[in-house]
One Martini backbone bead per residue (centre of mass of N, CA, C, O) as a GRO file, in nm:
protein
  524
    1MET     BB    1  13.358   8.528  14.591
    2SER     BB    2  13.168   8.306  14.719
    3THR     BB    3  13.199   7.946  14.837
    4ALA     BB    4  12.961   7.840  15.028
    5GLY     BB    5  12.715   7.999  14.885
    6HIS     BB    6  12.390   8.070  14.729
    7ILE     BB    7  12.152   8.300  14.855
    8LEU     BB    8  11.801   8.339  14.832
    9TRP     BB    9  11.609   8.623  14.958
   10ALA     BB   10  11.251   8.635  15.018
   11ASP     BB   11  11.122   8.955  15.145
   12ASP     BB   12  10.923   9.229  15.226
   13GLU     BB   13  11.134   9.266  15.499
   14ILE     BB   14  11.449   9.273  15.424
   15ASP     BB   15  11.553   9.538  15.564
   16LEU     BB   16  11.514   9.403  15.862
   17LEU     BB   17  11.748   9.164  15.778
   18ARG     BB   18  12.046   9.270  15.762
   19SER     BB   19  12.190   9.120  15.997
   20HIS     BB   20  12.148   8.836  15.878
   21VAL     BB   21  12.301   8.880  15.615
   22LEU     BB   22  12.576   8.953  15.742
   23PHE     BB   23  12.616   8.688  15.888
   24LEU     BB   24  12.633   8.514  15.629
   25GLU     BB   25  12.861   8.672  15.484
   26ASN     BB   26  13.078   8.629  15.716
   27ARG     BB   27  13.045   8.298  15.638
   28GLY     BB   28  13.069   8.295  15.296
   29TYR     BB   29  12.806   8.406  15.176
   30GLN     BB   30  12.589   8.459  14.916
   31VAL     BB   31  12.343   8.732  14.909
   32THR     BB   32  12.022   8.759  14.766
   33CYS     BB   33  11.789   9.029  14.758
   34VAL     BB   34  11.426   9.028  14.781
   35ALA     BB   35  11.073   9.168  14.796
   36ASN     BB   36  10.963   8.945  14.585
   37GLY     BB   37  10.851   8.686  14.388
   38SER     BB   38  10.916   8.782  14.101
   39ASP     BB   39  11.219   8.835  14.152
   40ALA     BB   40  11.289   8.547  14.237
   41VAL     BB   41  11.224   8.410  13.968
   42ASP     BB   42  11.429   8.572  13.799
   43VAL     BB   43  11.687   8.488  13.946
   44VAL     BB   44  11.663   8.184  13.896
   45ALA     BB   45  11.662   8.208  13.579
   46LEU     BB   46  11.946   8.383  13.557
   47GLN     BB   47  12.083   8.243  13.821
   48LYS     BB   48  12.241   7.931  13.827
   49ASP     BB   49  12.400   7.962  14.129
   50VAL     BB   50  12.171   7.897  14.298
   51ASP     BB   51  12.133   7.692  14.602
   52VAL     BB   52  11.921   7.861  14.787
   53VAL     BB   53  11.589   7.930  14.930
   54LEU     BB   54  11.439   8.204  15.095
   55LEU     BB   55  11.078   8.196  15.177
   56ASP     BB   56  10.819   8.389  15.210
   57GLU     BB   57  10.490   8.322  15.248
   58GLN     BB   58  10.404   8.637  15.306
   59MET     BB   59  10.328   8.823  15.015
   60PRO     BB   60  10.280   9.056  14.811
   61GLY     BB   61  10.124   8.932  14.548
   62MET     BB   62  10.338   8.697  14.511
   63GLY     BB   63  10.331   8.436  14.683
   64GLY     BB   64  10.497   8.177  14.819
   65LEU     BB   65  10.356   7.935  14.669
   66GLU     BB   66  10.367   8.060  14.385
   67THR     BB   67  10.673   8.093  14.381
   68LEU     BB   68  10.743   7.800  14.423
   69LYS     BB   69  10.618   7.692  14.161
   70SER     BB   70  10.798   7.860  13.968
   71ILE     BB   71  11.071   7.759  14.065
   72LYS     BB   72  11.015   7.452  14.007
   73HIS     BB   73  10.987   7.487  13.701
   74THR     BB   74  11.283   7.582  13.661
   75ARG     BB   75  11.401   7.428  13.949
   76PRO     BB   76  11.329   7.133  14.089
   77ASP     BB   77  11.612   7.095  14.278
   78LEU     BB   78  11.573   7.347  14.439
   79PRO     BB   79  11.611   7.457  14.746
   80VAL     BB   80  11.339   7.532  14.984
   81ILE     BB   81  11.278   7.775  15.239
   82MET     BB   82  11.017   7.823  15.449
   83VAL     BB   83  10.882   8.127  15.586
   84THR     BB   84  10.681   8.133  15.885
   85LYS     BB   85  10.441   8.207  16.141
   86SER     BB   86  10.340   7.901  16.110
   87GLU     BB   87  10.270   7.549  16.157
   88GLU     BB   88  10.128   7.456  15.895
   89GLU     BB   89   9.989   7.185  15.743
   90HIS     BB   90  10.043   7.255  15.437
   91LEU     BB   91  10.353   7.276  15.472
   92MET     BB   92  10.400   6.985  15.550
   93ASP     BB   93  10.288   6.871  15.287
   94GLU     BB   94  10.493   7.007  15.105
   95ALA     BB   95  10.742   6.881  15.234
   96LEU     BB   96  10.655   6.582  15.186
   97GLY     BB   97  10.628   6.639  14.862
   98GLY     BB   98  10.916   6.808  14.794
   99GLN     BB   99  10.891   7.125  14.760
  100ILE     BB  100  11.001   7.142  15.053
  101SER     BB  101  11.294   7.118  15.242
  102ASP     BB  102  11.205   7.349  15.451
  103TYR     BB  103  11.105   7.510  15.770
  104LEU     BB  104  11.044   7.830  15.926
  105THR     BB  105  10.981   8.014  16.226
  106LYS     BB  106  10.871   8.296  16.327
  107PRO     BB  107  11.130   8.409  16.449
  108VAL     BB  108  11.448   8.433  16.314
  109ASN     BB  109  11.778   8.324  16.340
  110PRO     BB  110  12.087   8.316  16.211
  111SER     BB  111  12.176   8.029  16.308
  112GLN     BB  112  11.932   7.879  16.199
  113ILE     BB  113  11.984   7.946  15.903
  114LEU     BB  114  12.269   7.839  15.875
  115LEU     BB  115  12.214   7.539  15.944
  116THR     BB  116  12.005   7.486  15.722
  117CYS     BB  117  12.178   7.561  15.476
  118LYS     BB  118  12.418   7.376  15.535
  119ARG     BB  119  12.264   7.111  15.519
  120LEU     BB  120  12.162   7.141  15.225
  121LEU     BB  121  12.438   7.189  15.083
  122GLU     BB  122  12.564   6.924  15.174
  123ARG     BB  123  12.356   6.747  15.034
  124ILE     BB  124  12.438   6.824  14.749
  125GLU     BB  125  12.730   6.728  14.767
  126ILE     BB  126  12.655   6.438  14.834
  127ARG     BB  127  12.491   6.382  14.581
  128ASN     BB  128  12.717   6.436  14.375
  129ALA     BB  129  12.908   6.225  14.493
  130ARG     BB  130  12.715   5.985  14.454
  131ILE     BB  131  12.695   5.997  14.148
  132SER     BB  132  12.994   5.961  14.089
  133GLN     BB  133  13.020   5.694  14.245
  134ASP     BB  134  12.808   5.538  14.085
  135TYR     BB  135  12.948   5.561  13.814
  136MET     BB  136  13.219   5.426  13.889
  137HIS     BB  137  13.076   5.154  13.956
  138ARG     BB  138  12.944   5.136  13.652
  139PHE     BB  139  13.174   5.138  13.445
  140ASN     BB  140  13.233   4.832  13.401
  141ALA     BB  141  12.946   4.754  13.320
  142ILE     BB  142  12.931   4.935  13.070
  143SER     BB  143  13.175   4.817  12.927
  144ALA     BB  144  13.060   4.530  12.908
  145THR     BB  145  12.809   4.605  12.744
  146LEU     BB  146  12.961   4.707  12.490
  147SER     BB  147  13.079   4.415  12.410
  148HIS     BB  148  12.743   4.293  12.390
  149CYS     BB  149  12.577   4.473  12.188
  150THR     BB  150  12.304   4.321  11.981
  151GLU     BB  151  12.069   4.519  12.059
  152ILE     BB  152  11.888   4.805  12.039
  153ASP     BB  153  11.774   4.811  12.331
  154GLU     BB  154  12.051   4.821  12.467
  155TRP     BB  155  12.121   5.100  12.350
  156PHE     BB  156  11.894   5.256  12.473
  157ASN     BB  157  11.974   5.200  12.770
  158LEU     BB  158  12.262   5.307  12.760
  159TYR     BB  159  12.199   5.595  12.673
  160GLN     BB  160  12.023   5.670  12.914
  161GLU     BB  161  12.247   5.636  13.126
  162LEU     BB  162  12.448   5.843  13.015
  163VAL     BB  163  12.255   6.085  13.026
  164HIS     BB  164  12.203   6.079  13.325
  165TYR     BB  165  12.496   6.138  13.415
  166ASP     BB  166  12.535   6.398  13.250
  167ARG     BB  167  12.301   6.559  13.402
  168GLU     BB  168  12.375   6.485  13.723
  169MET     BB  169  12.653   6.564  13.725
  170GLY     BB  170  12.875   6.748  13.853
  171ASN     BB  171  13.206   6.906  13.918
  172ASP     BB  172  13.355   6.635  13.862
  173GLU     BB  173  13.619   6.620  13.662
  174GLY     BB  174  13.708   6.326  13.668
  175ALA     BB  175  13.432   6.185  13.614
  176ARG     BB  176  13.366   6.346  13.354
  177GLN     BB  177  13.604   6.244  13.185
  178VAL     BB  178  13.528   5.949  13.194
  179LEU     BB  179  13.251   5.986  13.060
  180THR     BB  180  13.352   6.108  12.796
  181ASP     BB  181  13.523   5.862  12.712
  182GLN     BB  182  13.283   5.659  12.716
  183TYR     BB  183  13.116   5.794  12.501
  184LYS     BB  184  13.320   5.758  12.273
  185GLU     BB  185  13.329   5.450  12.286
  186ALA     BB  186  13.030   5.404  12.234
  187ASN     BB  187  13.032   5.536  11.947
  188ARG     BB  188  13.227   5.340  11.821
  189VAL     BB  189  13.055   5.084  11.864
  190PHE     BB  190  12.795   5.190  11.736
  191GLY     BB  191  12.909   5.223  11.450
  192ARG     BB  192  12.963   4.919  11.406
  193PHE     BB  193  12.677   4.821  11.454
  194ILE     BB  194  12.542   4.980  11.224
  195GLU     BB  195  12.718   4.875  10.991
  196ASP     BB  196  12.621   4.574  11.034
  197GLN     BB  197  12.283   4.614  11.059
  198TYR     BB  198  12.137   4.815  10.869
  199PRO     BB  199  12.108   4.647  10.601
  200ASN     BB  200  11.934   4.427  10.739
  201TRP     BB  201  11.692   4.605  10.810
  202ILE     BB  202  11.625   4.696  10.525
  203SER     BB  203  11.585   4.414  10.405
  204ALA     BB  204  11.360   4.323  10.599
  205TYR     BB  205  11.159   4.544  10.529
  206GLN     BB  206  11.146   4.483  10.215
  207SER     BB  207  11.049   4.167  10.305
  208ASP     BB  208  10.852   4.166  10.558
  209SER     BB  209  11.083   4.078  10.818
  210ASN     BB  210  11.070   4.314  11.082
  211GLU     BB  211  10.995   4.223  11.380
  212HIS     BB  212  11.304   4.280  11.528
  213ASN     BB  213  11.323   4.561  11.452
  214PRO     BB  214  11.363   4.868  11.449
  215ILE     BB  215  11.209   5.173  11.460
  216LEU     BB  216  11.192   5.373  11.202
  217SER     BB  217  11.114   5.671  11.074
  218HIS     BB  218  10.896   5.549  10.859
  219GLU     BB  219  10.730   5.407  11.127
  220VAL     BB  220  10.600   5.618  11.317
  221ILE     BB  221  10.313   5.662  11.210
  222PRO     BB  222  10.210   5.365  11.204
  223HIS     BB  223  10.289   5.304  11.515
  224TRP     BB  224  10.185   5.587  11.671
  225VAL     BB  225   9.971   5.767  11.522
  226ILE     BB  226   9.734   5.606  11.391
  227PRO     BB  227   9.636   5.455  11.659
  228GLN     BB  228   9.545   5.760  11.781
  229MET     BB  229   9.326   5.801  11.581
  230THR     BB  230   9.032   6.015  11.631
  231VAL     BB  231   8.718   6.181  11.650
  232ASP     BB  232   8.717   6.226  11.978
  233ARG     BB  233   9.043   6.290  11.971
  234PRO     BB  234   9.275   6.498  11.923
  235LEU     BB  235   9.586   6.512  11.729
  236ILE     BB  236   9.927   6.600  11.809
  237PHE     BB  237  10.211   6.627  11.580
  238PHE     BB  238  10.542   6.665  11.674
  239VAL     BB  239  10.830   6.800  11.490
  240ILE     BB  240  11.151   6.843  11.626
  241ASP     BB  241  11.412   6.972  11.501
  242CYS     BB  242  11.703   6.852  11.639
  243MET     BB  243  11.620   6.663  11.891
  244ARG     BB  244  11.743   6.554  12.171
  245TYR     BB  245  11.709   6.364  12.445
  246ASP     BB  246  11.828   6.566  12.655
  247GLN     BB  247  11.639   6.794  12.568
  248TRP     BB  248  11.374   6.658  12.629
  249LEU     BB  249  11.421   6.636  12.939
  250GLU     BB  250  11.395   6.940  12.982
  251PHE     BB  251  11.105   6.959  12.890
  252GLU     BB  252  10.976   6.742  13.072
  253SER     BB  253  11.021   6.884  13.351
  254LEU     BB  254  10.796   7.106  13.269
  255LEU     BB  255  10.550   6.896  13.180
  256LEU     BB  256  10.475   6.700  13.418
  257PRO     BB  257  10.247   6.872  13.564
  258LEU     BB  258  10.052   6.849  13.288
  259PHE     BB  259  10.150   6.547  13.207
  260SER     BB  260  10.135   6.242  13.080
  261ILE     BB  261  10.437   6.038  13.019
  262GLN     BB  262  10.565   5.862  12.725
  263THR     BB  263  10.880   5.701  12.648
  264GLU     BB  264  11.027   5.628  12.340
  265PHE     BB  265  11.198   5.459  12.053
  266SER     BB  266  11.377   5.547  11.771
  267LEU     BB  267  11.546   5.512  11.450
  268GLY     BB  268  11.740   5.680  11.257
  269ILE     BB  269  11.801   5.744  10.952
  270LEU     BB  270  12.011   5.725  10.672
  271PRO     BB  271  12.077   6.009  10.691
  272THR     BB  272  12.078   6.241  10.971
  273ALA     BB  273  11.869   6.425  10.782
  274THR     BB  274  11.610   6.611  10.690
  275PRO     BB  275  11.555   6.520  10.390
  276TYR     BB  276  11.528   6.219  10.481
  277ALA     BB  277  11.384   6.185  10.761
  278ARG     BB  278  11.126   6.367  10.728
  279ASN     BB  279  11.016   6.241  10.472
  280SER     BB  280  10.989   5.960  10.600
  281ILE     BB  281  10.791   6.022  10.818
  282PHE     BB  282  10.553   6.140  10.630
  283SER     BB  283  10.552   5.890  10.417
  284GLY     BB  284  10.641   5.595  10.520
  285LEU     BB  285  10.931   5.604  10.371
  286LEU     BB  286  11.191   5.548  10.204
  287PRO     BB  287  11.379   5.729   9.992
  288ASN     BB  288  11.364   5.523   9.750
  289GLU     BB  289  11.049   5.511   9.761
  290ILE     BB  290  10.990   5.802   9.703
  291ALA     BB  291  11.135   5.809   9.426
  292ARG     BB  292  10.949   5.585   9.305
  293TYR     BB  293  10.640   5.681   9.392
  294HIS     BB  294  10.743   6.016   9.415
  295PRO     BB  295  10.920   6.178   9.191
  296THR     BB  296  10.801   6.479   9.224
  297LEU     BB  297  10.885   6.481   9.556
  298TRP     BB  298  11.181   6.410   9.464
  299GLN     BB  299  11.464   6.628   9.407
  300GLY     BB  300  11.732   6.554   9.517
  301GLU     BB  301  12.059   6.583   9.655
  302SER     BB  302  12.134   6.879   9.528
  303GLU     BB  303  11.949   7.004   9.705
  304ASP     BB  304  11.828   7.183   9.939
  305GLU     BB  305  11.669   7.142  10.231
  306HIS     BB  306  11.412   7.314  10.179
  307SER     BB  307  11.333   7.187   9.901
  308LEU     BB  308  11.321   6.887  10.014
  309ASN     BB  309  11.067   7.000  10.225
  310ARG     BB  310  10.797   7.086  10.049
  311TYR     BB  311  10.631   6.775  10.058
  312GLU     BB  312  10.503   6.678  10.334
  313GLU     BB  313  10.198   6.695  10.300
  314PRO     BB  314  10.155   6.500  10.055
  315LEU     BB  315  10.302   6.265  10.195
  316LEU     BB  316  10.104   6.237  10.428
  317ASN     BB  317   9.848   6.183  10.266
  318ALA     BB  318   9.958   5.926  10.126
  319CYS     BB  319  10.009   5.766  10.384
  320LEU     BB  320   9.718   5.760  10.496
  321LYS     BB  321   9.597   5.623  10.251
  322ARG     BB  322   9.768   5.359  10.264
  323PHE     BB  323   9.642   5.323  10.583
  324ASN     BB  324   9.336   5.404  10.594
  325ALA     BB  325   9.343   5.740  10.715
  326ASP     BB  326   9.182   5.960  10.510
  327SER     BB  327   8.908   6.031  10.679
  328PHE     BB  328   9.060   6.230  10.826
  329SER     BB  329   9.135   6.528  10.952
  330ILE     BB  330   9.386   6.762  10.826
  331ARG     BB  331   9.683   6.942  10.963
  332TYR     BB  332   9.949   7.146  10.833
  333SER     BB  333  10.261   7.275  10.990
  334LYS     BB  334  10.525   7.529  10.964
  335LEU     BB  335  10.759   7.645  11.216
  336ILE     BB  336  11.013   7.890  11.203
  337GLY     BB  337  10.938   8.150  11.330
  338LYS     BB  338  10.821   8.351  11.584
  339GLU     BB  339  10.557   8.431  11.439
  340ASP     BB  340  10.454   8.150  11.393
  341GLY     BB  341  10.447   8.072  11.694
  342ARG     BB  342  10.256   8.293  11.801
  343ARG     BB  343  10.015   8.218  11.626
  344PHE     BB  344   9.987   7.936  11.738
  345ALA     BB  345   9.943   8.008  12.037
  346GLN     BB  346   9.679   8.174  11.978
  347ASP     BB  347   9.544   7.917  11.785
  348VAL     BB  348   9.554   7.626  11.915
  349SER     BB  349   9.249   7.560  11.953
  350HIS     BB  350   9.180   7.547  11.641
  351TYR     BB  351   9.347   7.288  11.575
  352LEU     BB  352   9.137   7.085  11.722
  353ARG     BB  353   8.940   7.048  11.471
  354ALA     BB  354   9.134   6.842  11.394
  355ASP     BB  355   9.234   6.516  11.412
  356LEU     BB  356   9.513   6.601  11.263
  357ASN     BB  357   9.820   6.756  11.377
  358ALA     BB  358  10.099   6.870  11.190
  359ILE     BB  359  10.409   6.981  11.347
  360VAL     BB  360  10.676   7.189  11.256
  361ILE     BB  361  10.990   7.254  11.435
  362ASN     BB  362  11.293   7.471  11.398
  363PHE     BB  363  11.453   7.593  11.642
  364VAL     BB  364  11.667   7.381  11.732
  365ASP     BB  365  11.814   7.386  11.461
  366ILE     BB  366  11.884   7.685  11.468
  367LEU     BB  367  12.055   7.668  11.723
  368ALA     BB  368  12.271   7.479  11.612
  369HIS     BB  369  12.359   7.670  11.379
  370SER     BB  370  12.420   7.923  11.557
  371ARG     BB  371  12.664   7.803  11.706
  372ALA     BB  372  12.841   7.813  11.443
  373ASP     BB  373  12.786   8.137  11.364
  374SER     BB  374  12.803   8.224  11.680
  375ASP     BB  375  12.996   8.344  11.934
  376VAL     BB  376  12.781   8.394  12.146
  377ILE     BB  377  12.648   8.113  12.151
  378ARG     BB  378  12.910   7.956  12.208
  379GLU     BB  379  12.960   8.095  12.483
  380LEU     BB  380  12.686   8.009  12.614
  381ALA     BB  381  12.758   7.703  12.465
  382PRO     BB  382  13.049   7.529  12.523
  383ASP     BB  383  12.870   7.278  12.611
  384GLU     BB  384  12.645   7.040  12.681
  385GLN     BB  385  12.521   7.166  12.937
  386ALA     BB  386  12.475   7.453  12.815
  387TYR     BB  387  12.302   7.364  12.576
  388ARG     BB  388  12.069   7.259  12.746
  389ALA     BB  389  12.015   7.520  12.907
  390LEU     BB  390  11.944   7.693  12.661
  391THR     BB  391  11.704   7.524  12.570
  392ARG     BB  392  11.540   7.553  12.830
  393THR     BB  393  11.514   7.859  12.833
  394TRP     BB  394  11.362   7.884  12.575
  395PHE     BB  395  11.119   7.701  12.642
  396LYS     BB  396  11.010   7.847  12.900
  397HIS     BB  397  10.980   8.130  12.705
  398SER     BB  398  10.791   8.004  12.496
  399TRP     BB  399  10.535   7.939  12.274
  400LEU     BB  400  10.541   7.632  12.317
  401TYR     BB  401  10.485   7.624  12.620
  402GLN     BB  402  10.227   7.786  12.599
  403SER     BB  403  10.081   7.574  12.425
  404PHE     BB  404  10.094   7.341  12.631
  405GLN     BB  405   9.928   7.485  12.849
  406THR     BB  406   9.673   7.486  12.677
  407LEU     BB  407   9.657   7.175  12.609
  408ALA     BB  408   9.627   7.084  12.916
  409LYS     BB  409   9.303   7.182  12.895
  410LYS     BB  410   9.264   6.952  12.689
  411ASP     BB  411   9.118   6.697  12.483
  412CYS     BB  412   9.417   6.527  12.412
  413THR     BB  413   9.680   6.416  12.192
  414ILE     BB  414  10.043   6.384  12.218
  415ILE     BB  415  10.310   6.380  11.976
  416ILE     BB  416  10.671   6.349  12.008
  417THR     BB  417  10.942   6.428  11.783
  418THR     BB  418  11.220   6.353  11.556
  419ASP     BB  419  11.451   6.338  11.289
  420HIS     BB  420  11.706   6.437  11.465
  421GLY     BB  421  12.007   6.498  11.587
  422ALA     BB  422  12.320   6.596  11.754
  423ILE     BB  423  12.678   6.667  11.730
  424ARG     BB  424  12.980   6.733  11.866
  425SER     BB  425  13.227   6.839  11.647
  426LEU     BB  426  13.597   6.749  11.684
  427HIS     BB  427  13.673   6.594  11.401
  428GLY     BB  428  13.859   6.576  11.123
  429ALA     BB  429  13.791   6.442  10.786
  430LYS     BB  430  13.915   6.329  10.508
  431VAL     BB  431  13.803   6.409  10.167
  432LEU     BB  432  13.709   6.273   9.847
  433GLY     BB  433  13.585   6.445   9.543
  434ASP     BB  434  13.389   6.576   9.330
  435ARG     BB  435  13.229   6.870   9.224
  436ASN     BB  436  12.926   6.722   9.287
  437THR     BB  437  12.946   6.711   9.574
  438SER     BB  438  12.810   6.736   9.853
  439THR     BB  439  12.815   6.973  10.149
  440ALA     BB  440  12.795   6.817  10.384
  441LEU     BB  441  12.961   6.720  10.694
  442ARG     BB  442  12.829   6.411  10.773
  443TYR     BB  443  12.761   6.386  10.461
  444LYS     BB  444  12.789   6.226  10.128
  445PHE     BB  445  12.716   6.280   9.774
  446GLY     BB  446  12.852   6.077   9.497
  447ARG     BB  447  13.160   6.054   9.330
  448LYS     BB  448  13.459   5.937   9.424
  449LEU     BB  449  13.454   5.855   9.721
  450VAL     BB  450  13.691   5.928   9.998
  451ALA     BB  451  13.744   5.754  10.315
  452ASP     BB  452  13.809   5.669  10.622
  453SER     BB  453  13.692   5.384  10.782
  454ARG     BB  454  13.722   5.501  11.076
  455HIS     BB  455  13.524   5.767  10.999
  456ALA     BB  456  13.348   5.595  10.780
  457ILE     BB  457  13.075   5.512  10.581
  458THR     BB  458  13.057   5.319  10.287
  459VAL     BB  459  12.804   5.354  10.022
  460LYS     BB  460  12.790   5.180   9.724
  461ASP     BB  461  12.480   5.077   9.789
  462PRO     BB  462  12.212   5.264   9.841
  463GLN     BB  463  11.977   5.051   9.845
  464SER     BB  464  12.083   4.907  10.113
  465TYR     BB  465  11.991   5.200  10.266
  466GLY     BB  466  11.734   5.329  10.125
  467LEU     BB  467  11.868   5.480   9.874
  468PRO     BB  468  11.904   5.682   9.618
  469SER     BB  469  12.000   5.628   9.260
  470LYS     BB  470  12.078   5.731   8.928
  471ASN     BB  471  12.381   5.628   8.907
  472SER     BB  472  12.649   5.476   8.836
  473GLY     BB  473  12.859   5.527   9.127
  474ASP     BB  474  12.691   5.602   9.343
  475SER     BB  475  12.750   5.752   9.673
  476PHE     BB  476  12.812   5.723  10.027
  477ILE     BB  477  12.911   5.914  10.318
  478ILE     BB  478  12.929   5.840  10.679
  479ALA     BB  479  12.979   5.964  10.975
  480LYS     BB  480  13.147   5.903  11.264
  481GLU     BB  481  13.094   5.998  11.554
  482ASP     BB  482  13.277   6.329  11.561
  483TYR     BB  483  13.294   6.363  11.259
  484TYR     BB  484  13.409   6.576  10.983
  485PHE     BB  485  13.420   6.695  10.662
  486VAL     BB  486  13.735   6.755  10.483
  487TYR     BB  487  13.922   6.899  10.260
  488PRO     BB  488  14.252   6.920  10.180
  489THR     BB  489  14.177   7.185  10.091
  490ASN     BB  490  14.202   7.390  10.341
  491TYR     BB  491  14.189   7.217  10.601
  492ASN     BB  492  14.251   7.406  10.848
  493HIS     BB  493  14.040   7.620  10.796
  494TYR     BB  494  13.781   7.427  10.810
  495ARG     BB  495  13.838   7.297  11.078
  496ASN     BB  496  13.825   7.560  11.245
  497ARG     BB  497  13.537   7.644  11.158
  498PHE     BB  498  13.385   7.347  11.245
  499ASN     BB  499  13.483   7.317  11.510
  500ASP     BB  500  13.263   7.273  11.760
  501THR     BB  501  12.995   7.178  11.617
  502MET     BB  502  12.664   7.127  11.541
  503GLN     BB  503  12.582   6.812  11.392
  504HIS     BB  504  12.438   6.628  11.106
  505GLY     BB  505  12.413   6.280  10.935
  506GLY     BB  506  12.527   6.063  11.118
  507VAL     BB  507  12.690   5.829  11.347
  508SER     BB  508  12.503   5.841  11.650
  509MET     BB  509  12.330   5.850  11.931
  510GLU     BB  510  12.238   6.150  11.917
  511GLU     BB  511  12.115   6.116  11.614
  512MET     BB  512  11.949   5.818  11.630
  513ILE     BB  513  11.832   5.835  11.924
  514LEU     BB  514  11.476   5.873  11.945
  515PRO     BB  515  11.216   6.029  12.070
  516VAL     BB  516  10.881   5.903  12.161
  517VAL     BB  517  10.601   6.098  12.263
  518THR     BB  518  10.330   6.051  12.497
  519MET     BB  519  10.055   6.280  12.569
  520ARG     BB  520   9.841   6.367  12.855
  521PRO     BB  521   9.631   6.532  13.024
  522ARG     BB  522   9.569   6.537  13.364
  523ARG     BB  523   9.266   6.662  13.344
  524SER     BB  524   9.127   6.441  13.138
   0.00000   0.00000   0.00000
């Protein structure tokens, strides 16, 4: 396999350019040749190692500029060299706009192509080296920030910076290992911060003195959704189950040409699990308040996740009534399988007849669970970078992206958030509990719960965390960092089974720091 770089060459007369291709291959490049734009788009989508594209401007079928647009949707940073018969002004405009990295005028000679590709590929290496160098220079400053992060906004900023480096850093193994270690340290400190502050935030909220608190899950609808509700412009509120901030950035890169986008952050409630967080989002209440005010809609911690989320629609209606927003027309939908999604994509325009459309999407959560259950998925996504890429690939070819493309042509407002994120769980933590203890891996509810305080937060008074408790002695334990709970019995068996799986319910930046996105079509 070539090590100099992978060139994709799209030209309807590619057979006549065989000598040029051999010239490049003899100098160590891998060259993939296609004769049309459609095939070029497919190669870019399927072969992630393409480093640069040579693109003929005039091809039958999908022309050069249309192919360019599709390639940039898939990989915005991939360099594209347009090959044209004349130095037309619109190509210069495209080049200045950043869509085209360079352009060549036919007839081209092999040396000309070689030098242009070499320059662009070296630029990529220089960029990757610069990102690694920039991170290493920032390392001490980030470490210093960790030592005095006392406000949640500081944590939001720190997390965004770490995600930026994680997404942009190349294959510099040394710098990436340093970043991985700093991520772990950040989550250790974040766990201590949450353990210190979370009960104070809950207490302040319950006493109506939460002016400087973070906006928690149960405040998302009052803070972001209700202020946007109007009879003049329909509002679509998407809750994408288990979507992390880094995954959202992959979606955002595809949506930016279609929408103006504003991203803010909320803090997920504990436990960061669907039964607690999503019910809180739709009810506008903490879990203990749901149990108090809507006892028939709170089924108890012993139920499975699906039964615990059967009542999101009535909880939403009660929330809107409490905030005097029940005069608007409402439509609620939960999209679980691909058939649900396809029907939504086909009927998305009809949803705009309601003032507020609340849509729950389960696919990202299903993907996280599938990584634990499927060796094939785990091999496709062995690490964080591959997990993001897999999510991006699904989204780009999904009914959801198709739906957004339709909505981009409508006069509407879109708000997107999630109930919680997920963390790659790499360390088992021993836990003791009685036979009635709940079964989740990142949090547990029950009696006589015992876990190492280095690995978990023990909540002996659930009310102080906004959580319900039926009996004296009820308690929660919530995992910190990347730990997951394993009983001493068959410890090694279950540790090996659940190690390196994506889990949620605990305390980590990935699970708790959640994007809340407001989008409006650029055409409206």
